[in-house]
N, C-alpha and C positions, 0 to 999 in steps of 0.2 A: 653930726655934721651934715649940713644941707648943701646940696649942689644946686646951683642955679643953671637953668637951661641956657645954653649958649645960643646966641643967634648967629647964624651964618650970614655972611655978607652976600649980597646979590651975586657978586662974581663967583663966590664959592658954590652957591646953589646952582648956577648955570654950568659950571665946570663939572660938578657932581652929577647933574642930570644928563649932561652930554656923555659922560663916561658910562652911566647906566644904560643909556640908549645904545651906545656903541657895543657894550657887552652883550645885551639882548640881541641886537642885530647880528653880531658875529655868531652867536649861538644858533639863531634861526638860519642864517646863511650856511653855516657848517652842517646843520641837520639836513637842509635841502641838498647841499652838495654831496653829503654822505649817502643820501638815499637815491640820488640820481645815478642810474647805472650807465656806464659807458658801453658802447657797442662791443668793445673787446672783452668786457667782463661778463657779458651775457652769451651763453653758448648758442650757436646758430641752430635753427631748426633744421632737422635732417630733411633733405629733399630726396624723395624716392622716385624712381621712374614709374610711369603709369602702369607698366606690366606687373608691378609689385603690389597693386591695389585691386580691390574688387568692390562692386556695388551690389547691394541686395535690396530686394523689394519686401515691404512689410504692409500688413493690413493697417488701416487707420483705426483709431479707437471707435470712430463712428461705424465703420464697416464691421468690426468685430462685435460691436453691440447689436447691430442689425442682425448678424448671423445668430448670435446667442438668443435674441428675442424671438426670432423665427423658429428656432429649435424648441424653445420653451413653449411657444404658442401651439406648435404642432403636437407636443405632448399633452398640453392642457385640453386640446380639442378631443383627445382620446381618453381623457380622464386620468392621465398619468401624472404622478408627482415626481419630478426629476430635478436634477441640478445640471447646469450646462457650463462648460468652460471653453474659452477660446484662447489658444496660446500662439505665440509667434514662432518663427522658424527656429529660434533657439530654445523653445520650450518655456519661455517666460509667459506667465499668465497676463493676458490683456484684459479679459472680462470674465467674470464668473457670476452666474445667476443661480440662486438657490430657490427653486419653486416652492410655493406654499405646501407644506406637508412632506417635503422630500426628506428621505432618511438621512441620518447624520453621516453615513458612509458615502453618500452619493457625491458630496462636494469634492472630496479628495479624489474619488474614483473618476469623476468627469475630467478633472485636470490631467490625471495620469493617462486616460484614454486619448485625450487630445494630443498630449506629448508623444505618445506611442505612434499615433497616426502620422504626425508630421515628421517624426524621426525616420520612418521607413516609407513615407509618401504612399501609404496604402491604408485602406479601411482596416480597422482592427479585427474585423471578422475574418478577413483574408490572412491576417498575421497569425491568428490562432492556429491556422492549419500548418503554419511553418514550424510550430512547436513540436510537431510529430517528428520532424527530421532534425531539429535543433532545439531540444528541450531546455538548454541553458539560456536561451534568449530571455526567458522570463526572469532571470536573475539580474538583468541590467537594471540598475537603480532608476526609480522614477517611472518605470513602464508598467503597463497593465494590459495583458493580452486577453482581453475580453471584448466581445463585440460592443460597439457604441462610440467608436472614434472614427472620424472622417478627415482626410487631409484637404487642405485648400491649396491649389497650385496656381501658378502664374507662369506662362510660357514653359509648361512642363516641369517646373521646379517647385518644390514645396515651400510655401511661405507661411502657413499657419495650420492649425488643427482645431477641429471642433469635437468636443467630447461630451457625451450625455450619459448619465448614470441614474438609476433609481427605478426604472420600469421593471416589470417582472421578467423581462427577457432582454438579452443583448440585441436581439433582432429589432425589437422596438426602439431601444436606445439608439441603435445605428440609423434606423429610419428617421428618427428625430434629428440626429446629427447631420444626416444628408439634407434634411429640410433647411437646416442652418446654412450649409454650404450653397444650396440652390438659391437661397435668398440673396446671395451676392451676385447672381446673374452672370452676365458676360464680362463683368468688370473684374473677375477673379484674376 
């Protein structure tokens, strides 16, 4: 049995088209309405008093890079192969440079020295002396109590640390770290 295609009248086509447009339009409108949040449905942002907040100062990436490059260049002038790390106040690495020929341990050691220096706002050579009276300080995760870390401060508050590792002595590492801090000049 064969079916013949029925032709709809012009009126039926118009009514069907109008109904289809109405259904699609209602769906779009419903979707837009459902996704639009009313002010009552959105929790208000908490407003805290100014005394409950603090502002901190950080080195820019440009300044951290400048300090790291100065420390690396100071080491290269003396024929030393080192790694340099600059960390922010929270111990997060901003920049790390591994000099040509630096030992594999120097990369991580530089970051730990920088972290240690900023954590106590003191050169790590001074902090090694504190181990005599408080030997468990060395057990704090992420720290390394060897000379080679120097803090960067602003208004007498630590904002970064420069760490150098890989020279044959911590004294040299710290000398190069201090060169990195000095490269920041009065803008520290």
